[in-house]
N, C-alpha and C positions, 0 to 999 in steps of 0.2 A: 582241112585237117581231119584225119580219121577219128572215129570215136575212141579207138584204143589209145591213140596218142593223146587225145584230150584228157582221157581219164588218168593215164599215167602221169602226164605233166601236172595235172591238178593235185594228185595224191603226193607226188614227189616234192612239190613245193609246200607241203603241209596243209593242203586244202582238205575240206570235208565235203563229200558229195551227198547231198540230201535232197528230198523232193521240194524244199523251199528255196534253197540257194542255187541249186543247179538241177532243176526238174528234168531237163532233157538227158543229162548225163546219168542222173539217178535211174531214170526209166531204162536207159540202155544197160546200166550195170545189173539190173534185175534179170537180164538175159544170162543164163548160166554159162553159155559159151564165151561171152565177152568177159565175164567175171574170171573165168579160168585163164583166159589169155592175159588179163591184167595181172593176175597172180603170178603167172609165168614171167611176165615182164619185170615184176618187182623183185623176184627171188635172186637173180644174179646181182642185184644191187644191195642185197642184204636186208630187203624189206619184205613184208607180208601184207596181204590184203586183210584188214581188220574191219569189223563192223559192229554196229550197235543195233539192238532190236532183234526181231524174229530172224533166226538163221536162214529161213526159207525166203524171206522178203525183208532184208535189213532196212532200217530207217536211215542209217548213215553209214557211209564207207569212208575209211581213212587208211593211211599206210602206217603199219607198226614195224617194229624191228624184229628180224628173224632171230637174232641173238645179240648179246652184248660182249662178244669176244673181241671185237675191234675197239681200240682206244678211241677212234673217231666216233664210232656209234655210241660209246659210253658218254663221250663229251656231248653229243647231240641230245641224248636222253637227259643228261644233267641240265642242259640249257632249256629243254622243254619243261622239266620239272620246276626250274626257276621261273619260267614264264607262267606256268600254272599257279605257282605260289603267289606271284604278283597280281594275278587276275582275281583270285578268290575273294579277297576282302572288298574291292570295289564292286564286283558283281553281286555279292551278297548284300551290300548296302543298297544297291539299286533295286534288287529283288525285294528287300524289306519295304522300301518306299513304294514300289509298285503294288505289293500285296496289301499294304495298309490303305493306299489310295483306292484300290479296288474294293476294299472292305470285305475281303474273304481270304481264306487260306489257299491262295493261288501261288503258283510259281511259274517261271518262264519256261514252260515246256516247249520243245520243238513243235512248230506248227501253230502255236498260240499267237493270236493277233494282238498287238499293242495299239490301242486307240489313243492317238495324240490328244484329240479333243476331250475325251473322257478323263484322261490322266491330268491334263492341265486344269480342267474344271475342278477336280478334287484338290489339286495343289493350291489353286487360287483361293479356295474356300477354307483352307486349313493352314494356319501358320506353321504348325509342326511339320507338315509335309513340305512346305516351302523351305524350311530350315534344312530338312533332310536333303532336299535337292541341292541347295547351296553348298552343303557339307561335302557333296560328291567331288567338288573342285579340289579337295585335298588329295585326291588320288591322281596319279599320273595320267591314267587313261582318260580322266574327265577334266584335265587341266584347263581346257578351252572354256569351261563354264565360268572361270574366274573373271573373264572380261565380258560376260553376258550383260545385256541391258536390263532384263527383267526375267520373271519366272518362265514366260513362254520361250524366250530366247535360250534360257538355261536348259530347259527340257529339250528343245530342239538340238542343242549342241550335245547333250548327253546321249540322245538317240543316234545322232550322227556318229559319235565316237564308237558306240556299240556296233553300228553298221560298218564303220571302217575296219573294226577288228573282226568282222565276220560273224558276230553273234546275232545280228538282225539283218534283214533285207527289207526293202520297201515292198508293201503289199502289191503295188503296181506303180507305174510311172506317174500316174495322176493322183495318187493317194498320199495322205500325210500319215497313214498308219504303217506299222511295221509287223513283220512276221519273224518269230524266233527260229533260228536255224539249228541244224544238227550239231554245230560246234558247241552250242550251249549244252546240248545233251551229253557231249563228250566230257565237258567240265563236271556235270553232275555225276557221270559215271566214275570219273576220277575221284570225286569227293566221297562217293559211296565206298570206293576201294580204301581210301584213307581212313574213313570211319570204321570199316571192318578191320583194317590193320591195327588200329588203335583200340580195338575191342569196345567200340561205342555201341550200345544197344540201339537197334534200329527203331526210329520213331514211327508213329502211326501214319504220318504223311510226309510228303516232300518238303512242305513248308517248315515243319518241325526239324526235318533233316538239315535244312539250310541253317536254321537257328543253332543247332548243335554244332555244325561244322564251322560256324562263324567263330567259335571259341577255340578252334584248334590252332596251336602255335606252329604254323608251317613256315 
């Protein structure tokens, strides 16, 4: 399969091309000639090539909509916004657990590695973190946690759920650690837009931004 077709098919099914989830495709997309050909392939379908990060070397590529003139496109955007609304609360709850367990104002930025062993060690040592982990089962995305045997199993299922949704990828086939993908960056970008739209003052760091956005009634 050609690189052009791979890129187009990935983008058109709602995928995000970043150096962590699709390193080969991302490297290929940094070639301006291929990026132009991808853009040209998307336009007849009412889509545009969108990106996150430095315009000269984007962190993440995804397909946006050229316009919302079509009822079908408006419906697709409405569905995407519904999906985004449904992901915000569970993601923020996981990020709060992760941040507290790490003991710093960190957030799940694309490229950040999530250490299973370090995270479970903190959870096992603190009943509050263990409760936060169990509470994740109340979200649809983390529903599989409800039948977990213990904290280790619960954390494994939570990370698997985030991997299935494309927010994480395994660091490598032999590792229990995970790497945050550009799809998470897309959610943060959308949250920043929502915060700006609602005229929320910009916090000093992303961790505070997550806390502010957790209170939005989306």
